[in-house]
Each structure stands twice: as structure tokens, then as C-alpha cells.
C-alpha positions in Angstrom: -62.8 -29.9 77.9 -65.7 -28.0 79.4 -66.0 -27.8 83.2 -69.1 -29.9 83.1 -67.3 -32.6 81.2 -64.4 -32.5 83.5 -66.5 -33.7 86.4 -68.4 -36.3 84.4 -71.9 -35.0 84.9 -74.2 -36.7 82.3 -76.4 -34.5 80.1 -80.1 -35.2 80.3 -83.1 -34.5 78.1 -81.1 -33.8 75.0 -82.9 -31.4 72.6 -83.3 -31.9 68.9 -82.0 -28.6 67.7 -79.1 -28.8 65.2 -75.7 -27.3 66.2 -75.1 -24.0 64.5 -71.4 -23.7 65.4 -69.3 -20.5 65.1 -68.7 -17.6 67.5 -70.7 -14.5 68.3 -68.8 -11.5 69.7 -69.8 -8.9 72.3 -67.7 -5.8 72.8 -69.0 -2.4 74.0 -65.6 -0.7 74.1 -65.2 2.7 72.4 -64.0 2.1 68.9 -65.3 -1.5 68.7 -67.9 -0.5 66.1 -70.5 -2.5 68.0 -74.2 -2.8 67.0 -77.1 -4.9 68.4 -78.7 -5.0 65.0 -75.9 -6.9 63.3 -74.8 -10.5 63.1 -72.3 -10.4 66.0 -69.3 -10.9 63.8 -65.9 -9.8 65.2 -65.6 -6.7 63.0 -69.1 -5.4 64.2 -69.8 -7.2 67.5 -72.9 -6.9 69.6 -73.0 -4.1 72.2 -74.8 -6.1 74.8 -74.7 -9.7 76.0 -78.5 -9.7 75.9 -78.5 -9.2 72.1 -76.3 -12.2 71.6 -78.3 -14.3 74.1 -81.5 -13.6 72.1 -80.1 -15.2 68.9 -77.4 -17.6 69.9 -77.9 -21.2 68.6 -76.8 -24.6 70.0 -73.1 -25.2 69.6 -72.2 -21.5 69.4 -69.9 -19.6 71.7 -70.5 -16.0 72.8 -67.1 -14.3 73.4 -67.5 -11.3 75.7 -64.8 -8.7 75.6 -63.4 -6.9 78.7 -65.7 -4.2 80.0 -68.7 -3.4 82.2 -72.1 -4.6 80.9 -74.8 -3.0 83.0 -77.6 -5.4 81.9 -80.3 -7.4 83.6 -79.8 -10.8 82.0 -82.3 -13.6 81.7 -81.2 -16.6 79.6 -84.0 -18.7 78.2 -82.5 -20.2 75.0 -81.1 -23.8 75.3 -78.3 -25.7 73.8 -78.3 -29.4 73.4 -76.4 -32.2 75.0 -74.2 -32.5 71.9 -74.0 -28.8 71.3 -74.2 -26.6 74.4 -74.2 -22.8 74.3 -71.2 -21.1 75.9 -70.9 -17.6 77.2 -67.2 -16.9 77.8 -65.1 -14.0 78.9 -61.3 -13.7 79.1 -59.8 -15.2 82.2 -57.4 -13.0 84.2 -53.8 -14.3 83.7 -52.2 -15.9 86.8 -55.3 -15.3 89.0 -59.0 -16.1 89.3 -61.7 -13.9 87.8 -62.5 -12.6 84.4 -62.2 -9.4 82.4 -66.0 -8.9 81.7 -68.2 -7.5 84.5 -72.0 -7.8 84.5 -72.7 -4.6 86.5 -70.3 -3.1 89.0 -70.5 -1.1 92.2 -71.5 2.0 90.4 -74.0 0.2 88.1 -75.4 -2.8 89.9 -77.8 -5.0 88.0 -80.7 -7.3 88.9 -78.5 -10.4 88.4 -77.9 -13.2 86.0 -80.9 -15.5 85.6 -81.2 -18.8 83.8 -84.9 -19.7 83.6 -86.1 -23.0 82.2 -83.1 -23.3 79.9 -80.6 -26.1 79.6 -77.1 -27.0 78.3 -75.5 -23.7 79.0 -72.0 -22.9 80.0 -70.8 -19.6 81.6 -67.1 -18.9 82.0 -64.9 -16.2 83.5 -67.5 -13.5 84.5 -67.9 -11.1 87.4 -71.5 -10.3 88.5 -72.4 -7.3 90.7 -76.1 -7.2 91.5 -78.2 -4.7 93.4 -79.2 -5.0 97.1 -81.6 -7.9 97.8 -81.5 -9.0 94.2 -80.3 -12.5 93.3 -76.8 -12.4 92.0 -77.1 -15.6 90.0 -80.5 -17.4 89.9 -80.9 -20.8 88.2 -84.7 -21.4 88.0 -86.0 -24.7 86.7 -82.9 -25.2 84.5 -81.0 -28.3 83.6 -77.4 -29.2 82.7 -75.9 -25.7 83.3 -72.4 -25.0 84.5 -70.7 -21.9 85.9 -66.9 -21.9 85.8 -64.9 -19.0 87.4 -67.9 -16.7 88.1 -67.2 -14.2 90.8 -70.3 -12.6 92.5 -70.9 -9.8 94.9 -73.8 -7.7 96.2 -77.3 -9.2 96.0 -78.3 -12.4 97.7 -75.7 -14.8 96.3 -76.5 -17.7 94.0 -79.6 -19.7 94.2 -80.4 -23.0 92.4 -84.1 -23.7 92.7 -87.4 -24.8 91.3 -86.5 -28.4 90.4 -83.2 -27.5 88.6 -81.1 -30.5 87.9 -77.4 -31.2 87.1 -76.2 -27.6 87.8 -72.5 -27.2 88.5 -71.1 -24.1 90.2 -67.3 -24.3 90.2 -64.2 -22.2 90.9 -66.2 -19.1 91.9 -65.8 -16.5 94.6 -68.3 -14.6 96.8 -68.1 -11.3 98.5 -70.6 -9.1 100.4 -73.8 -11.0 99.7 -77.0 -10.7 101.7 -78.1 -14.2 102.7 -76.4 -17.6 102.3 -73.7 -17.3 99.7 -75.0 -20.5 98.0 -78.6 -21.7 98.3 -79.8 -25.0 96.7 -83.5 -25.7 97.3 -86.9 -26.2 95.7 -86.4 -29.9 94.9 -83.3 -29.3 92.8 -81.3 -32.5 92.2 -77.7 -33.4 91.3 -76.2 -29.9 92.0 -72.5 -29.7 92.3 -70.9 -26.9 94.3 -67.1 -27.3 93.9 -63.8 -25.5 94.4 -65.3 -22.1 95.4 -64.0 -19.4 97.7 -67.2 -18.9 99.7 -67.1 -15.9 102.0 -70.5 -15.0 103.5 -70.0 -11.9 105.6 -73.1 -9.6 105.4 -76.4 -9.2 107.2 -79.0 -10.5 107.9 -78.0 -14.2 107.2 -74.5 -15.3 106.6 -74.5 -19.1 106.2 -72.0 -20.2 103.7 -73.8 -23.1 101.9 -77.5 -23.9 102.5 -79.0 -27.0 100.9 -82.7 -27.5 101.7 -85.0 -30.1 100.1 -82.4 -30.7 97.4 -81.3 -34.4 97.1 -78.0 -35.7 95.8 -76.2 -32.4 96.2 -72.4 -32.5 96.1 -70.5 -29.9 98.1 -66.8 -30.6 97.5 -63.4 -28.8 97.9 -64.8 -25.4 98.9 -63.1 -22.9 101.2 -66.0 -21.6 103.4 -65.7 -18.7 105.8 -68.9 -17.4 107.5 -68.2 -15.2 110.5 -70.2 -16.6 113.5 -72.8 -18.3 111.3 -73.1 -21.8 110.0 -70.6 -23.0 107.4 -72.4 -25.8 105.4 -76.0 -26.8 106.2 -78.0 -29.7 104.8 -81.7 -29.3 105.8 -85.0 -30.8 104.8 -85.0 -33.8 102.5 -81.5 -33.2 101.2 -80.6 -36.9 101.2 -77.8 -38.6 99.3 -75.4 -35.7 99.6 -71.6 -35.7 99.5 -69.8 -33.2 101.7 -66.0 -33.7 101.2 -62.6 -31.9 101.1 -64.1 -28.6 102.4 -62.2 -26.2 104.6 -64.7 -24.5 106.9 -64.0 -21.6 109.2 -66.9 -20.0 111.1 -64.8 -18.0 113.6 -65.2 -14.2 114.1 -62.9 -12.6 111.5 -61.6 -16.2 110.9 -59.5 -16.3 114.1 -61.6 -15.4 117.2 -64.3 -17.0 119.3 -67.9 -15.9 118.7 -69.9 -14.1 121.4 -72.8 -16.4 120.6 -71.2 -19.5 119.0 -74.4 -21.5 118.8 -75.1 -20.4 115.2 -71.5 -21.1 114.0 -71.5 -24.9 113.6 -69.1 -26.0 110.9 -71.2 -28.7 109.2 -74.8 -29.3 109.9 -76.9 -32.2 108.5 -80.6 -32.4 109.6 -82.4 -35.5 110.6 -84.2 -35.8 107.3 -81.0 -35.3 105.3 -78.7 -38.0 106.8 -80.0 -40.9 104.7 -77.3 -41.7 102.1 -75.3 -38.6 103.0 -71.5 -38.8 103.2 -69.3 -36.3 105.1 -65.5 -36.9 105.1 -62.1 -35.4 104.4 -63.2 -32.0 105.7 -61.2 -29.6 107.8 -63.1 -27.6 110.3 -61.6 -24.7 112.4 -62.7 -24.8 116.1 -61.8 -21.2 116.8 -65.4 -20.0 116.8 -66.1 -22.0 120.0 -69.1 -23.7 118.3 -69.6 -27.4 117.7 -67.7 -28.6 114.7 -70.7 -30.8 113.6 -74.4 -31.1 114.2 -75.7 -34.4 112.9 -79.4 -35.2 113.1 -79.7 -32.6 115.9 -76.7 -33.8 118.0 -73.7 -31.6 118.3 -70.1 -32.9 118.2 -67.1 -30.9 119.2 -64.3 -33.3 118.1 -63.7 -35.5 115.0 -63.3 -38.6 117.2 -66.7 -38.1 118.9 -68.4 -37.4 115.6 -66.9 -40.5 113.9 -67.5 -42.7 116.9 -71.2 -41.8 117.0 -72.0 -41.6 113.2 -69.3 -43.5 111.3 -68.8 -40.3 109.3 -65.7 -38.0 109.0 -63.1 -40.7 109.4 -60.5 -38.6 107.6 -61.8 -35.2 109.0 -59.7 -32.8 111.1 -60.9 -30.3 113.6 -57.9 -28.0 113.6 -56.7 -24.6 112.4 -57.5 -23.9 108.8 -54.4 -21.6 108.5 -50.9 -22.6 109.5 -48.0 -20.2 109.3 -44.9 -21.9 107.8 -41.8 -22.2 110.0 -39.5 -24.5 111.9 -42.1 -25.1 114.7 -45.2 -25.0 112.6 -47.8 -27.6 113.3 -49.1 -29.9 110.5 -51.2 -28.1 107.9 -54.0 -30.6 107.4 -55.1 -29.0 104.1 -52.0 -30.1 102.3 -51.8 -33.4 100.3 -54.7 -34.9 102.1 -57.9 -34.7 100.0 -60.0 -37.4 98.5 -59.1 -37.1 94.9 -61.9 -39.6 94.0 -64.7 -37.5 95.5 -67.5 -36.6 93.0 -67.2 -33.1 91.5 -63.4 -32.8 91.9 -62.0 -30.5 89.2 -58.6 -30.9 87.5 -57.4 -27.5 88.7 -57.9 -25.3 91.7 -59.8 -22.0 92.1 -57.1 -20.1 90.2 -56.8 -22.7 87.5 -53.6 -24.2 88.9 -52.8 -27.9 88.7 -52.2 -29.9 91.9 -48.7 -29.7 93.4 -47.0 -32.3 95.6 -45.5 -30.7 98.7 -42.3 -32.6 99.4 -42.3 -31.7 103.1 -45.8 -33.2 103.8 -46.7 -36.9 103.6 -49.3 -37.8 101.0 -52.4 -39.0 102.8 -55.1 -38.4 100.2 -56.5 -40.9 97.8 -55.5 -41.2 94.1 -52.3 -39.3 93.6 -52.3 -38.6 97.3 -51.4 -34.9 96.9 -54.6 -33.0 96.2 -55.2 -30.3 98.8 -58.5 -29.7 100.7 -60.4 -26.5 100.0 -60.5 -24.3 96.9 -56.8 -23.5 96.6 -53.7 -25.6 96.1 -50.6 -24.6 98.1 -48.2 -23.6 95.3 -45.4 -22.5 97.5 -44.0 -26.0 97.9 -40.4 -26.1 96.5 -38.6 -29.3 95.7 -36.7 -32.1 97.4 -33.2 -33.4 96.5 -32.3 -36.9 95.3 -28.5 -37.5 95.4 -27.4 -39.4 92.3 -24.0 -40.3 90.9 -21.5 -38.9 90.4 -22.3 -39.8 86.8 -20.8 -38.2 83.7 -23.5 -36.6 81.6 -21.3 -34.3 79.4 -17.8 -34.5 78.1 -17.1 -32.7 74.8 -13.8 -34.5 74.5 -15.3 -38.0 74.4 -18.1 -37.4 73.1 -20.6 -37.8 76.0 -23.9 -35.8 75.9 -22.9 -34.3 72.5 -23.0 -36.0 69.0 -19.3 -35.6 68.3 -16.1 -34.9 70.2 -15.7 -31.2 69.6 -14.8 -28.2 71.8 -17.5 -25.7 72.4 -16.8 -22.8 70.0 -16.2 -19.2 71.0 -19.4 -17.7 72.3 -21.1 -21.0 71.5 -23.8 -22.9 73.5 -24.3 -26.6 74.3 -27.8 -27.8 75.2 -27.7 -30.9 77.4 -30.7 -33.2 78.1 -30.7 -34.0 81.8 -34.1 -35.6 82.4 -34.8 -39.3 81.5 -31.0 -40.1 81.7 -28.8 -41.6 84.4 -31.7 -42.3 86.7 -33.2 -38.8 86.5 -37.0 -38.9 86.1 -38.4 -37.8 82.7 -40.9 -35.4 84.4 -41.2 -33.3 87.5 -37.5 -32.3 87.7 -37.1 -28.6 88.7 -33.3 -28.4 88.9 -30.1 -30.5 88.7 -26.8 -30.3 90.5 -23.8 -30.8 88.3 -20.1 -30.7 88.9 -19.0 -28.7 85.9 -15.3 -28.6 84.7 -13.8 -26.4 82.0 -10.6 -27.7 80.5 -8.2 -26.6 77.7 -9.7 -23.1 77.2 -7.9 -21.2 74.5 -8.6 -17.8 75.8 -9.7 -16.1 79.1 -13.4 -16.2 79.7 -16.3 -17.6 81.7 -19.0 -20.2 81.5 -22.7 -19.6 82.2 -25.0 -22.6 83.0 -28.7 -21.7 82.7 -32.2 -23.1 82.0 -32.7 -24.2 78.4 -34.7 -21.8 76.3 -33.9 -18.8 78.4 -31.6 -16.0 77.3 -28.1 -16.4 78.7 -28.0 -14.2 81.9 -25.2 -12.0 82.9 -24.3 -14.4 85.8 -21.3 -16.7 85.5 -20.5 -20.1 87.0 -16.8 -20.6 86.1 -14.1 -18.1 85.3 -10.8 -19.1 83.8 -7.6 -18.0 82.3 -6.3 -19.5 79.0 -5.1 -23.1 79.5 -6.5 -23.5 83.0 -8.6 -26.4 84.1 -11.3 -25.2 86.6 -14.3 -27.0 88.3 -17.4 -25.7 90.1 -20.6 -27.1 91.4 -23.6 -25.8 89.7 -27.3 -26.0 90.7 -29.4 -24.9 87.7 -33.1 -24.9 86.9 -34.3 -27.3 84.3 -36.6 -26.3 81.4 -37.8 -28.6 78.6 -35.7 -31.3 80.3 -32.5 -29.6 79.4 -29.8 -27.1 80.6 -27.5 -24.9 78.5 -23.8 -24.1 78.8 -22.6 -20.8 77.2 -18.9 -20.3 76.5 -18.4 -16.6 77.0 -14.9 -16.4 75.6 -13.3 -15.7 72.3 -11.7 -19.2 72.1 -12.8 -22.8 72.2 -13.1 -24.8 75.4 -14.0 -28.3 76.5 -16.7 -28.8 79.1 -17.4 -31.7 81.4 -20.5 -32.2 83.6 -21.0 -34.8 86.3 -24.4 -35.4 87.8 -24.5 -35.0 91.6 -28.3 -35.1 92.0 -31.6 -33.5 91.1 -34.6 -31.7 92.6 -38.2 -32.9 92.2 -41.4 -33.3 94.3 -39.9 -36.5 95.9 -36.6 -36.8 97.7 -34.6 -35.6 100.7 -34.9 -32.2 102.5 -32.0 -29.9 103.3 -30.9 -28.9 106.8 -28.4 -25.9 106.8 -25.5 -26.5 109.1 -22.3 -24.7 109.8 -20.0 -23.8 108.1 -18.1 -26.3 110.3 -14.8 -28.0 109.6 -15.2 -31.8 109.4 -11.8 -32.7 107.8 -8.3 -31.3 107.7 -5.5 -33.7 107.0 -3.0 -31.0 108.2 -4.5 -30.7 111.7 -5.6 -33.5 112.2 -9.4 -33.1 112.0 -11.5 -36.1 110.9 -8.4 -38.3 110.6 -6.3 -40.0 113.3 -3.0 -38.2 112.4 -1.8 -35.1 110.5 -0.8 -36.7 107.3 -1.3 -35.9 103.6 -3.4 -38.3 101.5 -0.9 -40.5 99.7 -0.8 -40.9 95.9 -3.8 -42.8 94.7 -5.0 -43.0 98.3 -8.4 -42.7 99.9 -9.7 -41.1 103.1 -13.0 -42.3 104.6 -14.7 -39.6 106.6 -17.5 -40.3 109.1 -20.2 -37.6 108.7 -23.3 -39.0 110.5 -23.4 -38.0 114.1 -20.8 -35.3 113.6 -21.1 -31.5 113.9 -24.9 -31.6 114.3 -25.5 -34.1 111.6 -27.9 -36.9 112.8 -26.6 -40.4 113.4 -29.3 -41.8 111.1 -31.6 -40.8 108.2 -29.0 -38.7 106.4 -28.9 -39.3 102.6 -26.3 -36.8 101.5 -24.0 -34.0 102.8 -22.9 -30.7 101.2 -19.3 -29.7 102.0 -16.9 -27.2 100.7 -13.9 -29.3 99.8 -10.4 -27.7 99.4 -7.2 -29.4 98.1 -3.9 -27.8 99.2 -0.2 -28.5 98.7 -0.6 -31.1 96.0 2.7 -32.5 94.9 1.6 -33.4 91.4 -1.2 -32.6 89.0 -4.4 -34.6 89.5 -8.0 -34.6 90.6 -10.1 -35.5 93.7 -13.2 -37.7 93.6 -15.7 -37.6 96.5 -18.1 -40.5 96.5 -20.3 -42.6 98.7 -18.4 -44.8 101.1 -18.3 -48.5 100.0 -19.1 -47.7 96.4 -16.7 -48.5 93.5 -14.6 -45.4 92.6 -16.5 -43.5 89.8 -14.8 -41.9 86.8 -16.1 -38.5 87.8 -14.1 -35.8 89.4 -14.9 -33.0 91.9 -11.6 -30.9 91.9 -8.9 -30.7 89.4 -5.5 -29.1 90.2 -2.0 -28.4 89.1 1.0 -29.1 91.3 1.3 -26.7 94.3 -2.1 -25.1 93.7 -4.8 -24.7 96.4 -8.3 -25.2 94.9 -11.8 -25.4 96.5 -15.1 -26.7 95.3 -18.5 -27.4 96.8 -19.5 -31.0 96.8 -22.9 -32.7 97.5 -22.3 -36.4 97.9 -24.6 -39.3 99.0 -23.8 -40.8 102.4 -23.5 -44.6 102.9 -22.7 -46.3 106.2 -22.5 -42.8 107.7 -19.4 -42.0 105.7 -18.1 -40.4 102.5 -14.8 -41.1 100.7 -12.1 -38.8 99.2 -9.8 -40.3 96.5 -6.6 -38.6 95.5 -6.3 -39.4 91.8 -2.7 -38.2 91.4 0.8 -39.5 91.6 1.7 -37.2 94.6 0.5 -36.5 98.1 -2.2 -33.9 98.8 -3.9 -32.3 101.8 -7.7 -32.2 101.9 -10.0 -29.9 103.9 -13.8 -30.3 104.1 -16.2 -27.8 105.7 -19.8 -28.8 106.3 -22.5 -26.6 104.7 -25.5 -28.8 105.5 -27.1 -32.3 105.1 -30.1 -33.9 103.4 -32.4 -36.2 105.4 -35.5 -38.2 104.7 -37.7 -35.7 106.5 -37.7 -31.9 107.2 -39.6 -28.7 106.6 -37.3 -26.9 104.1 -37.6 -27.3 100.3 -35.6 -25.8 97.4 -36.8 -23.1 95.1 -34.7 -22.8 91.9 -34.1 -19.1 90.9 -32.1 -17.4 88.3 -29.2 -17.4 88.1 -29.5 -13.7 89.0 -26.7 -11.2 89.7 -27.0 -9.8 93.2 -23.7 -7.9 93.6 -20.7 -6.9 91.6 -18.4 -4.7 93.7 -16.9 -3.2 90.6 -20.2 -1.4 89.9 -22.7 0.5 92.0 -25.3 -1.8 93.6 -28.8 -0.6 94.5 -30.6 -2.2 97.5 -33.8 -1.3 99.2 -31.7 -0.1 102.1 -29.7 2.2 99.9 -26.9 2.3 97.3 -23.5 0.7 97.8 -21.0 2.6 95.6 -18.6 0.5 93.6 -15.5 -0.4 95.6 -13.5 -3.3 96.9 -13.9 -5.4 100.0 -11.0 -4.2 102.2 -8.2 -6.4 103.6 -9.5 -8.4 106.6 -12.9 -6.7 106.0 -16.4 -8.1 106.0 -19.2 -7.2 103.6 -22.8 -7.8 104.7 -25.1 -8.3 101.7 -28.9 -8.1 102.0 -30.9 -10.6 100.1 -34.5 -9.7 99.3 -35.7 -13.3 99.3 -38.8 -13.5 101.6 -38.9 -16.7 103.7 -35.4 -17.9 102.7 -33.4 -19.8 105.3 -30.4 -20.8 103.2 -29.1 -19.5 99.8 -27.4 -21.2 97.0 -24.9 -18.7 95.5 -22.2 -18.6 92.9 -19.4 -16.5 94.5 -16.5 -15.2 92.5 -13.4 -13.4 93.7 -11.6 -11.2 91.2 -8.5 -8.9 91.3 -7.3 -9.9 94.8 -4.2 -8.0 95.8 -2.6 -11.0 97.6 -3.1 -14.6 98.5 -5.9 -15.5 100.9 -9.3 -17.0 101.3 -13.0 -15.9 101.5 -15.4 -17.1 104.2 -19.1 -16.8 103.6 -21.3 -17.2 106.7 -24.6 -16.2 108.3 -24.9 -12.6 109.3 -24.6 -11.7 113.0 -21.9 -14.1 114.1 -18.1 -14.3 114.1 -16.4 -15.6 111.0 -15.9 -19.3 111.5 -12.7 -21.3 110.9 -13.8 -22.3 107.4 -13.2 -21.2 103.9 -15.2 -21.1 100.7 -12.7 -19.8 98.1 -8.9 -19.8 98.1 -7.1 -17.4 95.8 -3.8 -16.2 94.5 -2.9 -12.6 93.7 -4.6 -11.2 90.7 -6.7 -14.3 89.8 -10.4 -14.7 89.2 -11.9 -17.8 90.9 -15.5 -18.9 91.5 -17.2 -21.4 93.8 -20.7 -22.4 94.7 -21.7 -21.6 98.2 -24.7 -22.9 100.3 -25.1 -20.7 103.3 -27.8 -20.0 106.0 -29.2 -16.5 105.9 -30.0 -14.5 109.1 -31.6 -11.1 109.5 -32.0 -11.1 105.7 -28.2 -10.9 105.3 -25.1 -13.0 104.5 -21.6 -12.0 105.5 -18.5 -12.3 103.3 -15.1 -12.1 105.0 -11.9 -11.3 103.0 -9.2 -13.2 104.9 -6.3 -11.6 103.1 -4.0 -8.7 103.5 -5.2 -6.8 100.4 -8.6 -5.7 99.0 -10.5 -7.7 96.4 -13.6 -7.5 94.2 -16.5 -9.8 94.8 -19.3 -11.0 92.4 -22.3 -12.8 93.8 -25.0 -14.6 91.8 -28.2 -16.2 93.3 -29.3 -19.6 91.8 -31.8 -20.7 94.4 -32.8 -20.9 98.0 -34.3 -23.1 100.7 -37.5 -22.0 102.4 -40.3 -23.3 104.6 
């Protein structure tokens, strides 16, 4: 779809020329074998854009290779409504801009001019024009669109002399002399949309000037004009739409102007107000100027403007840049635009689709989560929806696989996780599963990772032959699936129970602790020190305890440990009041101490622990955090990536840590180079411990709390997922045992503002 088609602008005055079709090529690179006297075929392309423009026919596309083309260009040939002519360069990957430059700082040109022509499309170009020359000039043209055209030098872009149905979208402006965008001379139906407009040169630095140009649309632009007007409608520019713009006229975008009278955000002259609509704009007041001037009257606040004119009902006069953090004010750009405004494009300035920020209420129209201005906020993360526990995979049954069959040695199982068990079919970024390995024939480990990726070096479960071992896993989702890799020389069965999923909608995490909530030996969380009886259940109040709010909590994350079990069995942690599910969270053999991280929905302020064994068992639960209906943190899936293996040298920005154990009763502080992270999701593995003990993972800078994350016996390898706050960019790992041990740490995601 062309940009023009995307905004639904009708073509007018269709010509009668037949469509030629095909592609012409321009490439002036050394070795391209270019010639301006040929046919423009790819083996012998034109050397100049002008040569192609002189012969191009309706329906043809001119593909322009990367390079600098120091040409003064005037386009006079027209396409037709059914067969426009397109001039296209390569778009830069993952960023705005293109690979072909018309002039540069060393070879400026006299601009790009469209004169009297129609049905033209220009895509992914950079134009550098000479001083006081128009950078892009549309003169008496019709049905012309510019998509992702960056301009600098010269006098900006001008649409004039009765031009009609011209669209300028997803462009950027730098160091132009005069208004960055001028629409005048009776031009009609112009659309200026999704541009980064920065007017910052002399003598005139207005962002957008519309004069005597009816029915102009100025939508979703980010406008900065240092101490000059942002958007101005003057003369008979009636019937305009000014929506979804972010306007900052402050000095250097953050300071008051010495003479703020010229720095009004949006100005609409008396002869331009008829039929004009201004709404859903965000105007920064830092310049000290009036936010609006409507028919000659200035207004400093949105309330005064709306009260007097009926315009700007959804406007904000507030900061246009908000730093993220725990005390950050509302960012009024986010998820608040009028999606139904004319001229809205399907993607932002960089070509990115809209993203729903889970920490911000959707207040816009349509989908509700379009952002104001030229750019979408892409650093949004995901929210959590607790679900289950529901069994998604059991290779013994079969569940999630076509037949009951153990995973072969070095084999992989791909499991669909979206569109099943209440998980949405789209928008899911990660799932949380309780994964159990049982009946493994040889020592090994299991790696759970995004489908389609190469299996990483990270591990999620480590086992010895014959051992049943569980672990909580949070893993990114790709193609609606996750993969399980059996890194051992023997078969094994794998079980996976859904605990929840991450998507744009859901609950937000609040790191807390680690703090002990339950210990049946103490007693903590129970009235008396007493083991949980065979087939017995303990109900634990969690709302209102240890910093968890009394209401609004949807789920809690706890490190749960079973100790001193009298018989083999398993533990199921589930929402209070629900029927006991068939899923398990911990599996044990008699006498064995075993931990596992659990994220469980909260009902009635409580969660329940069921001892599915014929003997008594003690249960310990340490709070890692809770999920609530509101908050400012969201989850970013990552990896899994190996951060540390103490058996090998580790290279950090702060220096090298030589291979070596964590000493008895020693603490290892690990730096994590994850900007903005407030809590980490880690898979932590202890291996080769010299004696029985436990590991405590906690935020750097404090004393080790009375909580544990892994319990181990001499010589064994045991993993567990850990969710832990990060402070000073570090996390601390305390070896609470009388002998050294080795430690392996893999990162699978993090929470950030």
C-alpha cells in the first residue's frame, strides 16, 4: 500500500496515459556500469535520477541505489490515478531515513522541485539543499506524496501555487532557514503527518506555517521550534484539522524564552477559524508563552482555551518529555491519540506499528493506544495475566504432543502455547510454566527457549539419572510456541503446567522482599508449628502482609521450599477456594529438601498449599513480589542469556572475574548490565557444593535476609528460578554453607519502568 492510499486521499484529474509498468534503476556507484544513455535496466542503470525522471512512464518505479546524487531536480512528468510514478530509495533498517542522498553537506543542491506534475510518490530520500534554496518545493502539483523524506539546509518544504492533495509524511527536518513546513498560495487538501519537525535556524523558525491554504491537515507531528511559533494557521486557511501533535517551543526544549511572545504553541488566525478543529494536542508550557492564540486571543491553559472556544477538549498543556521512574508524572503522549483523525498513518516516523503500553490507561479513540506525535513509545514491556495452573505438556499422557513418548536424547519438543488454555492467540510475549523432568535415563539438563531460535547455552533444569526435578520457567514466545531441548544422552519425560502469560494487558509486578511469609516449623503464617499432614492443605493469607496491599492483588510470586517430607509426593500451590488442580509445583522423594519459585493467583486474599503425599511435610514460602491491577513496571523478556558461570572466567565492564568458587559463607556481587531494570528474572544453578546448605539471592547493598532460594546437598547440581530486585546495578548471592560451591546464572527477563 502506498502512503497516499494508506490515508485514503482520493486521486483527482486522472490522466489518460497508459501504465507502462516495470522498474528503472539508478546507481552511480563505482562498478555499477551506469550510463544515462541506456534504458535504465539493472545491469546498466542510469547514473542520475534526472535521466530516469526524464523518461519514466506512468506505473513505473525508479529504484535509487545508495549514494550521493548532487543534482538539481525538477519533476514535470505525471503518472495517472491508476498508475502513479514512484521514486524509491532503500529504507534504513530499524530507523528512519533512506540510503540515497540528493546532495549532501559538501555538495548541496538547489532542492527537489515538483512543478505542475501529478500522481507522484517519493520514498526514503535525504535532501540537502543550498542556503536559501527550497529544500522541497511543490509548485502547482496535485496528488503527490512524500514518505520518509529527510531534509536539511535550504528553506524547508513549501507547498504552493494551488497545489492540491499533497501528503508529506514521516519526514524529518534539520537546520532549515524559515518555517520548516510552509503551505500557502491557495493550496488545498494538504496533509502534513507524522513528521519530526525541528525548526532551529535564522531568521524565521516557525515549525508549520499554513497561510491561505484551506482544508489543511496537520496531524501527529512532533514540533520543536526554539522560542518561535509551533503551528500557525493564517489567512483564509479554513477547514483545517490540527490533531495529535506534540508541540514544544521552549528554548532548547526545556527553558523559558527571553521574549516568549513569539513562541505560542498553536496559533489560528481570525480568518482561519471557520470549520477548523484543534484537539488531542500536547503543548509544552516551558517557553513561558501562551499555549494557544485563537482569533487573536491568547490562552495559557487548556481549560481556558476549551471554555472559550469549545476546541481542545482532549488537549494537554504539560511537559512533552517525561522521564520514566517510580515518581514520574503521567506522560500525556502515550496511548491517548485520536486514531480516527484524518491523515493518520499505520506506522510511526520510524515505520513501527503502534504498541499498547500496559502501564498507561488507553484514553485515545479507536484501539485507544495510538501515541501523540511522530513516534510511538516502543519501550513498553508486557503485563502478566495469572492463569492455571493448567497442564499444557505431558509426554507420558500424551498432552501437548501427538503420542506418549519420552523426549529422545538431544531431542526437542515444540509446544504451542498461544490460543490454548485461555492464552490469547496474539500479543503474547512470554509464558510462565512450571516445568518438571521425570524418569531421565542419564544425567543432563533441559533448556526452554523461544521457538525458532537456536538452543542457547543456558539451562533451566539440571538432573541426575532417575531424578524428578521441577523448576519455574519464564520464556519468550515466538510463532506462538516455545521449545524444550533435552541436553542429555538419554530419554526423559517432560511436564509443563501453565502459570500465566505476558501480553499488553494484565497485571503489573511489584518487587518485594525476599520476605518469609510461611514456615510451618516456626510457626510463621500458621497458628502453630506443625507439619502439613498427609493430603492436607494450608491456606496462607498474603494480602495485607509483608508490604502486599490489602486489595487489588492478582497474584504473588514466592519461593516455596518443602523440607523433611516423610514420603514421596508433590506440592500443589493454587488459588484459595478453587478446586484442587492436577498440576504440581514441587516433586520430592522422602527426606529431601526441594525449592521452586511459584507464581499463583490470589483469591480472597489467600493462596493454598496442598501436600499430595501419604506423609507429613514442612513448607516454607518466601515472598519475591506481587502483581496488582496498576503499577509502573512492565516485563521485558530476554534471552535466556548466560551471565555467569564461576567455573569459567567472566568478563564484565568493571573487569574480569577469574574462574573460582563462591567461598563458604561468602557473598558474590554480580553486576547486570541491564539499563533501567528494577527486578530480574534469573535461572540460578548451584553445582559442586562441598556440603549441605542453601543459597540466598537478594538486592545488593543490604544484609542477607532470612530467606532461601536454593537448598542443596553435597555434590549435587540444582537449579531454581529467582525473581529479585536489583540495586546499584548489582545482585548479591550468599552461599549459606560451610564449603565452597560453583554458581551458574542465566538471565531470562527483567522488570523496568
